[in-house]
C-alpha positions as CSV (number, residue, x, y, z in Angstrom):
1,X,122.4,35.3,95.9
2,X,120.6,37.5,98.3
3,X,119.7,40.2,96.0
4,X,116.2,40.8,97.1
5,X,117.5,44.0,98.6
6,X,117.6,45.2,95.0
7,X,113.8,45.0,94.5
8,X,111.0,47.1,95.9
9,X,108.7,45.1,98.1
10,X,105.1,46.0,98.8
11,X,103.5,46.5,102.2
12,X,102.4,43.8,104.6
13,X,100.2,41.1,103.2
14,X,96.5,41.3,103.6
15,X,94.9,39.9,106.7
16,X,92.8,36.8,107.1
17,X,94.5,34.8,104.3
18,X,96.3,32.0,106.2
19,X,96.8,33.1,109.8
20,X,93.8,31.1,111.0
21,X,95.3,27.8,109.8
22,X,99.0,28.5,110.4
23,X,100.1,27.3,113.8
24,X,101.4,30.2,115.9
25,X,103.5,29.9,119.0
26,X,100.4,30.0,121.1
27,X,98.9,27.2,119.0
28,X,102.0,25.1,119.7
29,X,102.0,25.7,123.4
30,X,98.2,25.2,123.8
31,X,97.7,22.5,121.3
32,X,97.6,18.8,122.2
33,X,101.0,17.5,123.3
34,X,100.7,14.1,121.7
35,X,101.9,13.4,118.1
36,X,101.3,10.0,116.6
37,X,103.3,9.0,113.6
38,X,102.1,5.8,111.9
39,X,104.1,5.0,108.8
40,X,102.4,2.7,106.3
41,X,105.1,0.0,106.6
42,X,103.0,-2.7,104.9
43,X,102.6,-0.6,101.7
44,X,105.3,-0.3,99.0
45,X,107.1,3.1,99.1
46,X,108.2,5.3,96.3
47,X,111.8,5.8,95.1
48,X,113.6,8.7,96.8
49,X,116.4,10.7,95.2
50,X,118.5,12.8,97.6
51,X,118.2,16.0,95.6
52,X,119.2,18.1,98.6
53,X,122.7,16.7,98.3
54,X,125.1,17.4,95.4
55,X,124.8,21.1,94.7
56,X,125.7,24.0,97.0
57,X,126.2,27.7,96.9
58,X,129.1,30.0,97.8
59,X,128.5,33.8,97.7
60,X,131.1,34.8,95.1
61,X,134.0,33.0,93.3
62,X,136.6,35.2,95.0
63,X,136.0,33.5,98.4
64,X,137.2,30.1,97.0
65,X,140.7,31.6,96.8
66,X,140.7,31.4,100.6
67,X,142.1,28.3,102.4
68,X,139.3,28.3,105.0
69,X,136.6,28.3,102.3
70,X,138.3,25.4,100.6
71,X,138.4,23.5,103.9
72,X,134.6,24.2,104.3
73,X,133.9,22.9,100.8
74,X,136.0,19.8,101.5
75,X,133.9,19.2,104.7
76,X,130.7,19.5,102.7
77,X,132.0,17.1,100.1
78,X,132.8,14.6,102.8
79,X,129.7,14.9,105.0
80,X,126.7,16.1,102.9
81,X,127.6,14.9,99.5
82,X,128.6,18.2,97.8
83,X,129.5,17.4,94.2
84,X,129.0,20.8,92.5
85,X,129.5,24.3,93.8
86,X,128.0,27.4,92.4
87,X,129.2,31.0,92.8
88,X,129.0,34.2,90.8
89,X,131.7,36.7,89.7
90,X,134.2,34.6,87.8
91,X,134.5,37.5,85.3
92,X,134.7,40.3,87.9
93,X,137.5,42.8,87.6
94,X,139.3,41.4,90.7
95,X,139.6,38.1,88.9
96,X,141.8,40.0,86.4
97,X,140.4,38.0,83.4
98,X,140.6,41.0,81.1
99,X,143.6,43.0,82.3
100,X,146.8,44.7,81.4
101,X,150.0,42.9,80.6
102,X,152.8,43.8,83.0
103,X,155.3,43.3,80.2
104,X,153.9,46.4,78.5
105,X,154.5,48.7,81.4
106,X,157.5,50.5,79.9
107,X,155.8,50.8,76.5
108,X,153.5,53.8,76.8
109,X,151.6,53.0,73.6
110,X,150.7,49.5,74.8
111,X,150.6,50.0,78.5
112,X,146.8,50.1,78.8
113,X,146.0,47.4,76.3
114,X,144.1,44.4,77.7
115,X,144.4,40.7,77.2
116,X,142.5,37.6,78.4
117,X,144.0,36.0,81.5
118,X,142.5,32.9,83.0
119,X,145.2,32.4,85.8
120,X,142.8,33.1,88.7
121,X,139.9,31.1,87.5
122,X,142.2,28.2,86.9
123,X,143.5,28.4,90.4
124,X,139.9,28.3,91.7
125,X,138.9,25.4,89.5
126,X,142.1,23.5,90.2
127,X,141.3,23.8,93.9
128,X,137.8,22.4,93.4
129,X,138.9,19.6,91.2
130,X,141.5,18.6,93.8
131,X,138.7,18.4,96.5
132,X,136.5,16.3,94.1
133,X,134.0,19.1,93.4
134,X,132.9,20.2,89.9
135,X,132.0,23.9,89.5
136,X,128.9,25.5,88.1
137,X,130.5,28.0,85.8
138,X,128.3,31.1,86.0
139,X,129.2,33.5,83.2
140,X,129.0,36.8,84.9
141,X,129.7,39.7,85.5
142,X,130.8,42.0,82.7
143,X,134.5,43.0,82.9
144,X,134.9,46.8,83.2
145,X,136.4,47.2,79.8
146,X,133.4,45.5,78.1
147,X,130.6,47.3,80.0
148,X,128.0,49.6,78.5
149,X,127.1,51.4,81.6
150,X,128.2,52.2,85.2
151,X,125.7,50.1,87.1
152,X,127.3,47.7,89.5
153,X,126.4,45.4,92.4
154,X,128.2,44.3,95.6
155,X,131.3,45.8,97.2
156,X,133.3,44.2,94.4
157,X,131.7,46.7,91.9
158,X,130.6,43.8,89.7
159,X,129.3,45.4,86.4
160,X,125.7,44.3,85.6
161,X,125.3,46.0,82.2
162,X,125.3,44.2,78.8
163,X,128.6,43.9,77.0
164,X,129.5,46.7,74.6
165,X,130.1,44.3,71.7
166,X,128.3,41.0,71.5
167,X,130.9,39.5,69.1
168,X,133.6,40.4,71.5
169,X,131.6,38.8,74.3
170,X,131.2,35.6,72.2
171,X,134.9,35.4,71.6
172,X,135.6,36.1,75.3
173,X,133.4,33.3,76.5
174,X,134.5,30.9,73.8
175,X,138.2,31.5,74.6
176,X,137.4,30.9,78.3
177,X,135.6,27.6,77.7
178,X,138.3,26.4,75.2
179,X,140.9,27.0,77.9
180,X,138.8,25.0,80.4
181,X,138.6,22.1,77.9
182,X,142.3,22.2,77.2
183,X,143.2,22.3,80.9
184,X,140.7,19.7,82.3
185,X,139.6,17.8,79.3
186,X,136.1,17.6,77.7
187,X,135.2,14.4,79.6
188,X,135.7,16.3,82.9
189,X,133.8,19.3,81.6
190,X,130.8,17.1,80.7
191,X,130.3,16.8,84.5
192,X,130.3,20.5,85.0
193,X,127.3,22.9,84.5
194,X,127.4,26.2,82.7
195,X,124.9,28.9,84.0
196,X,124.2,32.0,82.0
197,X,124.2,35.0,84.4
198,X,122.4,35.3,87.8
199,X,118.9,36.6,88.4
200,X,118.6,38.7,85.3
201,X,115.0,39.6,86.2
202,X,116.2,41.8,89.0
203,X,117.4,45.3,87.9
204,X,120.2,45.1,90.6
205,X,121.9,42.2,88.7
206,X,121.1,42.9,85.1
207,X,120.1,46.1,83.2
208,X,119.3,44.5,79.9
209,X,115.8,43.2,80.7
210,X,114.3,40.0,79.4
211,X,115.1,40.6,75.7
212,X,118.7,41.5,76.6
213,X,119.1,38.4,78.7
214,X,117.7,36.1,76.0
215,X,120.2,37.6,73.6
216,X,122.9,37.0,76.2
217,X,121.7,33.4,76.6
218,X,121.7,32.7,72.9
219,X,125.2,34.0,72.4
220,X,126.7,32.3,75.5
221,X,124.9,29.1,74.6
222,X,126.5,29.2,71.1
223,X,130.0,30.1,72.4
224,X,130.0,27.1,74.8
225,X,128.4,24.6,72.5
226,X,130.9,25.4,69.7
227,X,133.6,24.0,72.0
228,X,131.6,20.8,72.5
229,X,127.8,20.3,72.0
230,X,127.5,18.0,75.0
231,X,128.4,20.7,77.5
232,X,125.4,21.6,79.7
233,X,124.2,25.1,79.5
234,X,121.3,26.4,81.6
235,X,119.2,29.3,82.8
236,X,117.4,31.6,83.5
237,X,118.5,31.5,87.2
238,X,115.7,33.9,88.0
239,X,114.5,35.2,91.4
240,X,110.9,34.0,92.0
241,X,111.5,31.2,89.4
242,X,110.0,33.4,86.6
243,X,110.8,33.3,82.8
244,X,111.1,29.5,82.9
245,X,108.6,28.8,80.1
246,X,109.7,31.9,78.3
247,X,113.3,30.6,78.0
248,X,112.2,27.2,76.8
249,X,110.0,28.8,74.1
250,X,112.8,31.2,73.1
251,X,115.3,28.3,73.0
252,X,113.0,26.2,70.8
253,X,112.6,29.0,68.3
254,X,116.3,30.1,68.2
255,X,118.2,26.8,68.3
256,X,119.5,27.4,71.9
257,X,117.4,25.1,74.0
258,X,118.7,25.1,77.6
259,X,120.0,21.7,78.8
260,X,118.7,22.4,82.2
261,X,116.3,25.0,83.8
262,X,117.2,26.9,86.9
263,X,114.9,28.6,89.4
264,X,115.4,30.4,92.7
265,X,112.8,30.7,95.5
266,X,112.6,31.9,99.2
267,X,109.6,31.3,101.3
268,X,109.3,35.1,101.9
269,X,109.8,36.1,98.3
270,X,106.2,37.2,97.5
271,X,103.3,39.1,98.7
272,X,99.7,37.9,98.6
273,X,98.5,36.9,95.1
274,X,101.8,37.8,93.4
275,X,101.1,37.0,89.7
276,X,104.7,36.8,88.7
277,X,105.8,33.4,90.1
278,X,104.5,30.0,88.9
279,X,102.3,28.6,91.7
280,X,100.4,25.4,92.3
281,X,98.4,25.1,95.5
282,X,95.6,26.7,97.6
283,X,95.2,30.4,97.1
284,X,95.7,31.0,100.8
285,X,99.3,29.7,100.5
286,X,100.1,32.2,97.7
287,X,101.7,34.7,100.0
288,X,104.9,34.8,101.9
289,X,103.3,34.5,105.4
290,X,102.3,30.9,104.4
291,X,104.7,28.2,105.5
292,X,103.9,26.4,102.2
293,X,104.7,29.2,99.7
294,X,108.0,27.7,98.7
295,X,106.5,24.3,98.1
296,X,103.7,25.9,96.0
297,X,106.2,27.8,93.8
298,X,108.2,24.6,93.3
299,X,105.1,22.6,92.3
300,X,104.1,25.4,90.0
301,X,107.5,25.5,88.3
302,X,107.5,21.8,87.9
303,X,104.0,22.0,86.3
304,X,105.2,24.6,83.8
305,X,108.1,22.4,82.8
306,X,105.9,19.4,82.4
307,X,103.4,21.4,80.3
308,X,106.2,22.6,78.1
309,X,107.3,19.0,77.6
310,X,110.8,19.9,78.9
311,X,112.9,16.8,79.4
312,X,116.1,18.3,80.8
313,X,117.1,18.7,84.4
314,X,115.5,21.2,86.8
315,X,117.7,22.9,89.4
316,X,116.2,24.9,92.2
317,X,119.7,26.2,92.9
318,X,118.9,28.8,95.4
319,X,116.3,28.4,98.1
320,X,115.6,29.0,101.8
321,X,113.1,30.3,104.3
322,X,114.1,33.9,104.1
323,X,116.2,36.1,101.7
324,X,116.9,38.6,104.4
325,X,120.7,38.9,105.0
326,X,120.1,39.3,108.8
327,X,117.8,36.7,110.2
328,X,118.9,35.2,113.5
329,X,116.0,32.7,113.3
330,X,117.9,31.1,110.4
331,X,120.4,29.8,113.0
332,X,117.7,28.0,115.1
333,X,116.2,24.6,115.0
334,X,113.2,26.1,113.3
335,X,115.2,26.6,110.1
336,X,116.3,22.9,110.3
337,X,112.6,21.9,110.6
338,X,111.7,24.1,107.5
339,X,114.5,22.5,105.5
340,X,113.2,18.9,106.3
341,X,109.6,19.9,105.8
342,X,110.3,21.4,102.4
343,X,112.4,18.5,101.2
344,X,109.8,16.1,102.5
345,X,107.1,17.9,100.4
346,X,108.9,18.8,97.1
347,X,112.4,17.3,96.9
348,X,111.4,14.9,94.1
349,X,110.2,17.7,91.8
350,X,113.7,18.9,90.9
351,X,117.1,17.2,90.2
352,X,118.9,19.5,92.6
353,X,118.0,21.8,95.5
354,X,120.8,24.1,96.6
355,X,120.1,25.8,99.9
356,X,121.5,29.4,100.2
357,X,124.2,29.1,101.2
358,X,127.2,27.0,102.4
359,X,129.2,29.6,104.4
360,X,129.1,32.8,106.4
361,X,132.2,33.9,104.4
362,X,130.1,36.5,102.7
363,X,129.9,40.3,102.4
364,X,127.2,41.4,100.0
365,X,125.8,43.8,102.6
366,X,128.8,43.8,105.0
367,X,131.2,41.3,106.4
368,X,130.0,39.5,109.6
369,X,131.8,40.1,112.9
370,X,130.3,37.9,115.5
371,X,130.8,34.1,115.4
372,X,127.1,33.8,114.9
373,X,125.4,36.8,113.4
374,X,122.2,35.7,111.6
375,X,123.9,35.2,108.2
376,X,123.0,32.7,105.5
377,X,125.7,30.1,106.0
378,X,125.2,26.5,107.1
379,X,128.8,26.9,108.4
380,X,129.9,29.9,110.4
381,X,133.1,31.9,109.8
382,X,135.1,29.3,111.8
383,X,133.6,26.4,110.0
384,X,131.2,25.4,112.8
385,X,128.1,23.4,111.8
386,X,124.8,25.2,112.4
387,X,121.4,23.5,112.8
388,X,120.7,24.0,109.1
389,X,123.9,22.1,108.3
390,X,122.8,19.3,110.6
391,X,119.4,19.2,108.9
392,X,121.2,18.4,105.6
393,X,123.5,15.9,107.3
394,X,120.4,14.1,108.7
395,X,118.6,14.2,105.3
396,X,121.6,12.5,103.8
397,X,121.1,9.6,106.3
398,X,117.6,8.9,104.9
399,X,117.0,5.8,102.7
400,X,116.1,5.3,99.1
401,X,112.4,4.5,99.5
402,X,109.9,7.0,100.9
403,X,107.2,5.6,103.1
404,X,103.8,7.4,103.4
405,X,102.6,8.4,106.8
406,X,99.1,8.5,108.1
407,X,98.2,12.1,108.6
408,X,99.1,13.8,111.8
409,X,96.7,16.7,111.2
410,X,99.2,19.4,110.5
411,X,101.4,20.0,107.5
412,X,103.9,21.8,109.7
413,X,104.4,18.8,112.1
414,X,105.0,15.6,110.3
415,X,107.6,13.0,109.5
416,X,109.9,12.2,106.6
417,X,110.0,8.4,106.7
418,X,112.2,6.2,104.5
419,X,113.4,2.6,104.2
420,X,116.5,1.2,102.6
421,X,116.3,-2.6,102.6
422,X,116.3,-3.5,106.3
423,X,117.3,-0.1,107.4
424,X,114.7,2.4,108.6
425,X,115.4,6.2,108.8
426,X,113.0,9.0,109.6
427,X,113.0,12.6,110.6
428,X,110.1,14.0,112.7
429,X,109.8,17.7,112.3
430,X,107.8,20.6,113.8
431,X,108.0,24.0,112.1
432,X,106.4,27.4,113.1
433,X,106.3,30.2,110.5
434,X,105.9,32.8,113.3
435,X,108.8,31.6,115.4
436,X,111.6,34.0,116.2
437,X,114.9,33.4,118.0
438,X,113.3,35.1,121.1
439,X,110.2,32.8,121.2
440,X,109.7,30.3,123.9
441,X,109.8,26.6,122.8
442,X,107.0,24.1,123.2
443,X,107.2,20.4,123.9
444,X,105.3,17.5,122.5
445,X,105.2,13.8,123.2
446,X,105.7,11.7,120.1
447,X,104.7,8.2,119.5
448,X,106.4,6.6,116.4
449,X,105.4,3.2,115.2
450,X,108.1,0.9,113.9
451,X,107.2,-2.3,111.9
452,X,107.1,-5.8,113.3
453,X,110.5,-7.4,113.2
454,X,112.4,-4.3,114.2
455,X,115.5,-5.0,116.3
456,X,114.9,-2.9,119.4
457,X,118.6,-2.8,120.1
458,X,119.2,-1.0,116.8
459,X,117.0,2.0,117.6
460,X,118.7,5.3,118.0
461,X,117.6,8.9,118.2
462,X,119.2,12.3,117.4
463,X,117.5,15.4,118.6
464,X,118.1,18.9,117.1
465,X,116.4,21.6,119.1
466,X,117.2,24.7,121.1
467,X,119.8,22.9,123.2
468,X,120.8,19.5,121.7
469,X,123.1,19.5,118.7
470,X,122.9,23.3,118.7
471,X,126.3,25.0,118.5
472,X,124.7,28.5,118.7
473,X,123.4,27.6,122.2
474,X,126.8,26.3,123.2
475,X,128.4,29.5,122.0
476,X,125.8,31.6,124.0
477,X,126.6,29.5,127.1
478,X,130.3,30.4,126.5
479,X,129.3,34.1,126.7
480,X,128.7,34.8,123.0
481,X,132.3,35.9,122.3
482,X,132.3,37.9,119.0
483,X,135.8,36.7,118.2
484,X,136.3,33.3,119.8
485,X,139.9,32.6,120.7
486,X,141.6,29.5,119.2
487,X,141.1,27.5,122.4
488,X,137.4,28.5,122.4
489,X,137.0,27.5,118.7
490,X,138.6,24.2,119.5
491,X,136.2,23.6,122.4
492,X,133.2,24.6,120.3
493,X,134.4,22.2,117.5
494,X,134.6,19.3,119.9
495,X,130.9,19.8,120.7
496,X,129.9,20.2,117.1
497,X,129.3,16.6,116.0
498,X,125.9,15.0,115.8
499,X,125.3,13.2,119.1
500,X,122.6,10.6,119.9
501,X,120.1,10.6,122.7
502,X,119.1,7.6,124.9
503,X,116.1,9.4,126.3
504,X,113.2,7.4,124.7
505,X,111.0,4.4,125.6
506,X,110.2,1.3,123.6
507,X,107.0,-0.7,124.0
508,X,105.6,-3.6,122.0
509,X,102.3,-3.0,120.2
510,X,100.3,-5.2,117.7
511,X,101.8,-3.3,114.7
512,X,105.4,-3.7,116.0
513,X,107.3,-1.4,118.3
514,X,106.2,1.9,119.7
515,X,109.0,4.4,120.3
516,X,107.9,7.3,122.6
517,X,110.0,10.4,123.2
518,X,109.7,14.1,124.0
519,X,110.4,16.6,121.3
520,X,110.8,20.3,121.4
521,X,108.7,22.4,119.0
522,X,110.1,23.7,116.8
523,X,112.7,21.1,116.2
524,X,113.5,17.8,114.6
525,X,114.2,14.3,115.8
526,X,116.0,11.7,113.6
527,X,115.1,8.0,114.2
528,X,117.1,5.1,112.9
529,X,116.5,1.3,113.3
530,X,117.0,-2.0,111.6
531,X,114.6,-4.9,110.9
532,X,115.7,-8.5,111.6
């Protein structure tokens, strides 16, 4: 949830920390053009879980009431393995969960009395279940009649203060979960996740502080577990992935141990030397100008959980390159390269990574107008697949065994190589932390070694760069219409499927086959082949 606009940020990071070793655009254009990728095919690989698939984010629950959002979720379920969707605001006033009874309208004494009403949440969850998606039930925000203060967030006026009566809140949550159990059955609910609040460490989303959140967690944990102890309750869902060890320690002392731990991280979340977030890596990467900050936070969070002896799941259920709500570079191939780079480096350190977010159907800071307007979504308002969506689609084509690669000399340019029996899949990526949507692109010649016994007729390539498999470029060539007409949307959709390229060469070498191709930087190239 892009709430970083709710916190104060310090000035620019200090100079001289990482710039010298981070490839700039000039480095890309002046550096050697040859990239040699030599996977260690003769060595046994390591098991690879597709943690980038399975969990996704929608801005707020209210959007799932819309048909087009349901269609986008169905597409993600089909193409990128979406099994769970997370969104906030199920208890917002516009969900009418604690509202007046129309039957009392003529009775002045009872007209303003409130009752629980789960009709709208049931409609949302019914829709998800019909698609084949299980929700993450995020228990927020505070209904207006239960609030203790006027503080709100979003255009929806979602109340972010603690409830006025903790016993009342416990009954409220308990009644809600009992209703879910009655409607869908406990066996179904065992496949759902329950998340206590969203980013309570940010004053823009919670006014109760750490102690108030821990009290909230304990009460909600008990309210849910009293329905069935096997239901999965997690937190703290914090920005910067803070409070992880604190929640584990609190849970151990107060009989409310979380079943799974949740962190959030964006690569530009911190300034140099920020002491708040867990971090594991070189000091020079501990600032948001480093292309490796997100990976360092993820490693640090995993290290904290290991040191605490935590055995439950770990969800990094909100992540990305930038938290900024307007970031046109997010709609470029550079974002796709960052996604592949990050998952290559740290995907095995958590059970789920949920990129922020699925759709441009979003209005925390204003509702988008143009077909492509630098928003968070992997799918635009018309359901068109952006490069960051294609990055996930290609990641899902990878195998179940990760193969190590001999160093190519740059962590930002590398390959994610996998094997699945006789099938070989790899993504070569080139990322530039300083790239903008106005930057010129570079070009490299890549040599990728395939093992002996590879069927040369099975080799295929998919490029994702500034032109190929890039719907934003196609839209710009159309004249960048802010409101594409139906015929234009249809034309764009027809050019919005991953397409292969035949522009590569194959040569025999002692190790096997050498595939040579040109690659734009930044960008990614997917390679697939079979061995005989």
